Structures are given as structure tokens and as C-alpha cells.
C-alpha positions in Angstrom: -8.9 23.3 -3.6 -9.6 19.6 -4.3 -10.7 18.0 -7.5 -12.1 14.9 -8.6 -10.0 12.5 -10.7 -10.4 9.1 -12.4 -7.2 7.2 -11.7 -6.7 4.0 -13.7 -3.9 1.3 -13.9 -3.3 -1.6 -16.3 -3.5 -5.1 -14.5 -1.0 -7.7 -14.9 -1.7 -10.2 -17.7 -1.3 -13.1 -15.3 -4.4 -11.9 -13.2 -7.8 -12.5 -14.9 -10.0 -11.5 -17.7 -13.7 -10.5 -17.5 -15.5 -9.5 -20.7 -17.6 -7.0 -19.0 -17.0 -4.4 -16.3 -16.9 -5.7 -12.8 -17.4 -3.4 -9.7 -16.2 -3.9 -6.2 -17.5 -1.2 -4.0 -16.3 2.0 -5.6 -13.5 0.4 -7.8 -14.2 -0.9 -11.4 -12.3 -3.5 -13.1 -13.0 -3.5 -16.8 -11.7 -4.7 -20.2 -9.6 -2.6 -22.7 -12.5 -2.6 -25.2 -14.2 -0.1 -22.9 -11.6 2.5 -23.0 -12.4 5.8 -24.7 -10.1 7.0 -27.5 -8.4 9.4 -25.3 -8.0 6.8 -22.5 -6.7 4.1 -25.1 -4.2 6.6 -26.3 -3.0 7.6 -22.9 -2.6 4.0 -21.9 -0.5 3.3 -25.0 1.7 6.3 -24.3 2.0 5.0 -20.4 3.0 1.6 -21.5 5.6 3.0 -23.7 6.9 5.3 -20.9 7.2 2.4 -18.6 8.6 -0.1 -21.4 5.7 -2.4 -20.4 3.6 -4.5 -22.5 0.2 -6.3 -22.1 -2.0 -8.7 -24.1 -5.2 -9.0 -21.9 -4.9 -5.5 -20.6 -7.6 -5.4 -18.0 -7.8 -2.0 -16.2 -8.7 -1.0 -12.7 -10.0 2.6 -11.9 -11.6 4.5 -9.2 -12.7 8.1 -8.6 -10.6 10.0 -6.0 -11.0 13.5 -4.6 -7.7 15.1 -4.1 -5.8 18.3 -4.4 -3.5 17.1 -7.2 -3.5 14.3 -9.7 -0.4 12.7 -8.0 -2.1 12.8 -4.7 -5.0 11.1 -6.4 -2.6 8.4 -7.8 -1.4 7.7 -4.4 -4.8 7.6 -2.6 -6.1 5.3 -5.4 -3.2 2.8 -5.1 -4.4 2.0 -1.5 -7.8 1.3 -2.9 -6.4 -0.8 -5.7 -4.2 -2.8 -3.4 -7.3 -3.6 -1.1 -9.3 -4.9 -4.0 -6.6 -7.0 -5.4 -6.2 -8.5 -1.9 -9.7 -9.6 -2.0 -9.5 -10.8 -5.6 -6.4 -12.9 -4.6 -8.4 -14.3 -1.7 -11.4 -15.2 -3.7 -9.6 -16.3 -6.9 -8.1 -19.6 -8.0 -4.8 -19.2 -6.4 -3.2 -19.7 -9.7 -3.3 -16.0 -10.9 -1.3 -13.1 -10.0 -3.3 -9.9 -9.0 -1.2 -7.0 -9.3 -1.1 -3.8 -11.4 1.5 -2.4 -13.7 3.1 0.9 -13.6 1.1 2.2 -16.8 -2.2 3.8 -16.3 -3.8 7.3 -16.8 -5.4 10.1 -14.8 -8.6 12.0 -15.9 -9.5 15.3 -14.4 -13.2 15.2 -14.1 -13.3 19.0 -14.1 -11.4 19.7 -17.2 -11.8 16.2 -18.9 -8.2 16.0 -19.7 -6.7 12.6 -19.7 -2.9 12.3 -18.8 -0.8 9.3 -19.2 1.0 8.1 -16.1 4.6 9.0 -16.8 7.8 7.3 -15.6 8.7 10.2 -13.3 5.5 11.2 -11.4 7.7 12.4 -8.6 11.5 12.8 -8.2 12.7 9.5 -9.6 16.0 7.8 -10.1 18.5 9.8 -12.3 22.2 9.2 -13.3 24.8 10.6 -11.1 28.0 12.1 -12.6 31.3 12.7 -10.9 34.0 15.0 -12.2 37.4 14.0 -11.2 39.6 17.2 -11.0 42.6 15.8 -8.8 45.3 13.4 -9.8 45.2 11.6 -6.7 41.7 11.7 -5.2 41.4 11.6 -1.3 39.7 8.8 0.4 35.9 9.6 0.3 33.4 8.7 3.0 32.1 5.5 1.3 35.7 4.1 0.9 36.6 4.9 4.6 33.4 3.4 5.9 33.9 0.1 3.9 37.7 -0.2 4.3 38.2 0.3 8.0 37.7 -2.6 10.4 34.1 -3.3 11.0 32.7 -2.0 14.4 29.5 -2.1 16.0 28.6 1.5 15.0 30.0 1.1 11.5 28.0 -1.9 11.0 24.8 -0.4 12.4 25.3 2.6 10.0 25.7 0.2 7.0 22.6 -1.6 8.0 20.7 1.7 8.3 21.6 2.9 5.0 20.5 -0.4 3.5 17.0 0.2 4.7 16.8 3.9 3.5 18.0 2.8 0.0 15.1 0.1 0.1 12.6 2.8 1.2 13.6 5.3 -1.4 12.2 3.6 -4.5 9.5 1.5 -2.6 6.1 2.2 -4.0 4.1 1.0 -0.9 3.8 3.8 1.7 3.6 1.3 4.5 6.8 -0.3 3.5 8.5 3.0 3.1 7.5 4.0 6.6 8.5 0.6 8.1 11.9 0.5 6.2 12.9 4.1 7.2 12.0 3.3 10.9 14.0 0.1 10.5 16.9 2.4 9.5 16.6 4.4 12.6 16.3 1.3 14.8 19.3 -0.2 13.2 21.4 2.6 14.7 19.6 3.4 18.0 18.0 0.2 19.3 20.7 -1.2 21.8 18.4 -3.6 23.4 15.3 -5.6 22.1 12.0 -3.5 22.0 13.9 -0.5 23.2 12.1 2.9 22.6 14.5 4.7 20.1 12.1 7.8 19.8 14.1 10.1 22.4 17.3 9.4 20.6 15.7 10.1 17.1 14.6 13.4 18.4 18.2 14.6 18.9 18.9 13.8 15.2 16.0 16.2 14.2 17.4 19.0 16.4 15.1 18.5 19.4 17.2 17.1 22.2 15.3 15.4 24.9 16.1 13.5 28.1 18.6 13.7 30.9 21.6 14.7 28.6 20.0 18.0 27.5 21.8 20.1 30.3 25.1 19.0 28.8 24.5 20.8 25.6 25.6 24.5 25.4 22.9 26.8 26.6 23.5 29.2 23.8 22.9 26.5 21.2 19.6 25.5 22.8 18.5 29.2 23.0 19.3 29.6 19.2 17.3 26.5 18.4 14.3 27.7 20.6 14.4 31.1 19.0 12.2 30.0 16.2 8.5 31.0 16.9 7.2 27.5 16.4 10.0 25.5 17.7 8.4 24.3 20.9 5.1 23.6 19.3 6.7 21.5 16.6 8.7 19.6 19.3 5.4 18.3 20.9 3.9 17.4 17.5 7.1 15.7 16.3 7.4 13.7 19.6 3.8 12.5 19.3 4.1 11.6 15.5 7.2 9.5 16.3 5.3 7.6 19.0 2.5 7.2 16.5 4.9 5.8 14.0 6.5 3.4 16.6 3.0 2.2 17.4 2.3 1.8 13.7 5.4 -0.3 13.3 4.5 -2.5 16.3 0.9 -2.9 14.9 2.2 -3.7 11.4 4.5 -6.5 12.6 2.5 -7.9 15.5 -1.2 -7.4 14.5 -1.1 -7.5 10.8 -2.0 -3.9 10.2 -2.3 -3.0 6.6 -1.7 0.4 5.0 -5.5 0.4 4.2 -6.2 0.5 8.0 -4.6 3.9 8.4 -5.5 7.0 6.3 -3.1 7.5 3.4 -2.6 11.1 4.4 -1.3 10.0 7.9 1.1 7.6 6.2 2.4 10.5 4.0 3.0 12.6 7.1 4.8 9.7 8.8 7.0 9.2 5.5 7.8 13.1 5.3 9.0 13.2 9.0 11.0 9.8 8.5 12.7 11.4 5.3 13.9 14.2 7.4 15.0 12.0 10.4 17.0 9.3 8.7 19.7 11.2 7.0 20.3 13.3 10.0 20.5 10.4 12.5 22.8 8.7 10.0 24.9 11.6 9.7 25.4 11.7 13.6 26.4 8.0 13.3 28.9 8.9 10.6 30.4 11.7 12.7 30.6 9.2 15.6 32.5 6.6 13.1 34.8 9.3 11.9 35.6 10.3 15.6 36.5 6.6 16.0 33.6 5.6 18.4 33.1 1.9 18.1 29.7 1.2 19.5 26.3 2.7 19.5 26.4 2.9 23.3 29.5 5.2 22.9 27.6 7.2 20.4 24.9 7.6 23.0 27.3 8.7 25.8 29.0 11.3 23.4 25.6 12.4 21.9 25.6 16.1 23.3 29.1 16.6 21.9 28.3 15.0 18.5 25.0 17.2 18.4 27.1 20.3 18.9 29.6 19.4 16.3 27.2 20.3 13.5 28.0 23.9 12.5 24.9 24.2 10.4 22.6 22.8 13.0 20.4 25.9 13.7 20.0 26.8 9.9 19.1 23.2 9.1 16.4 22.9 11.7 14.8 26.3 11.3 15.1 26.6 7.4 14.9 23.0 6.2 13.4 20.7 8.9 10.7 23.1 10.2 10.2 24.6 6.7 9.5 21.2 5.2 7.1 20.2 8.0 5.1 23.5 7.5 5.1 23.3 3.8 4.6 19.5 3.0 4.8 18.5 -0.6 
């Protein structure tokens, strides 16, 4: 069940200052003096959480209807970005119209005000390695970077660059584009080529003329899931929509405000599932000493079959995550 939330963020000091509230459609920009005590306390806490400081401290806020406070924050960012784009266009040209990480969310049902924390989602954490052996074997990263560079190895390294960029990117449009670039880095063999059929293999939905080369028993086990075929149709359509979104973004200046945020979230969810699996297939090709993406394409049915956890992964991870989006 959805609720209504007030979502507020602190604006960058290099932007602008107005002594009174200023409304742009349903978005309000207002000075810090208009904070209620609970809002001022939440913003102070949020600034501390994010290790940020502000002197002018203008705020921007909007009322959003959403199922969770986190979802409301995501929807609000799209509105804030659009307002800041217009302010930048109509401003002096010497100011920076941007918001900080700090802010708060007020649940209009309960009245509770919550400071925006450092980790509203799964965020970056330290990674600790335990060394149990005296002479550790060569790991995947060392192997990938120490061997002579091939077309396929270079493509994989380019691909993981874009997924790392996407992982901590705030803007949903850029997240989607970066992950799509990661897929194209591996599978685009010629300019403007459609990579969708090849990406489908990575998600466990083989398509095209090479399907008969896959063991029938494996295809039957994959299709044994009650909704496998239905999801195949939906995933294919969604990938084509993402490809169109990519082209429109690059060639027609499409902004993330021009597409519903919920649709961008669906795109991003599917790409989060696709990228590591396509990259894993490319890595298996590198380990098998394939040198080019063309060779990976030729050996695709065999590489596809080599994943011993394929059916379990597709049924219990990919399809489960698609049916239970977070």
C-alpha cells in the first residue's frame, strides 16, 4: 500500500539563495529558517552522516506517493533534477545548481521525520581476504591482467569498467546506460549491431539459429519452470526497450525525466542480472583461450552448457528476482 512522503534534500551552497519559499510546479525550494525543529535536527544528522557541510543551506522538497521511503527518494530525485535543470537554464550561468546527499524524509501518515542516511541501499563496504595458503594460486584477476591482451580479454576488461561505474552511480539513466555499454563492450562486433539475442543467452534464454546445438535435455530442464516461456517473451521485449532507450538517450537527447522512474528501475534490475552473467560467459571464454568475441559467439552453445549451475541459477535467482523486485 502506498503512502505519501515529503522528500527533502539540501542544495549546494554554490547554487542560489532566496529568503522566501519559491515553488516550481509541485517542488518547493526554501531557506533553512523554514525548517521545523524535527526537520532541522534530521538535516543536521544527515549532514553528519554524509560528512557534508553547508552555510547557505537552501532546501528542495516535494511530496511523493510511493510504497517505501526509499522508493519516494528515488522518484523525488527525478523531479529535483528537472527543476535544477530549469534553474540552471534560467540562472546567471555562474552558479552550480545541484543537491547534496544530505536530506530527510517525512512520512505524512505518521509524521515521522527520518534523516537521509549514508546507506539507504546496499552501499560500499570493506572487503577482507583471509590468506590460508603459503603460496596462493593465481586468481582470476591476476590471470586476466597478466596474460597477453586479446580482443576478448580487452572487451571483458572494458565491460567490467562500465559495471563498476554503474554500481555507485546515483542517476538511474546513467546506471542503465553504463550497464548497457558493458554488454555492448562484449557483444557488439560491428557498429550499431543488435546485441539483444546474444545477451539473452547470458540470462539463460538462448535464441537464434544456434539453439539446436544446445543439448535438448538442458533446454527441457530450463523450460520446466512454469513461467520460463512467458518471461522469455517479456525479457526479450524489455531488452529491446532498453536498446531503444539507449539510442534515444544518445541520439535524441532523451532525459531520465522523459521515461517513468519505475520503468528505469525495471530496466536496471534486468541489467543487474544480465551483466555479471554475460561477463561470466566471456571469462569462461578467456579461460578456454578463446581470443576474439567472434570465437566466443561461435562457441556460445558449448560455453552455455559449461555452467553446471545454469538451471538452478535461472529458476531460483533470475526468475525469482524478476518476480520479486526489490
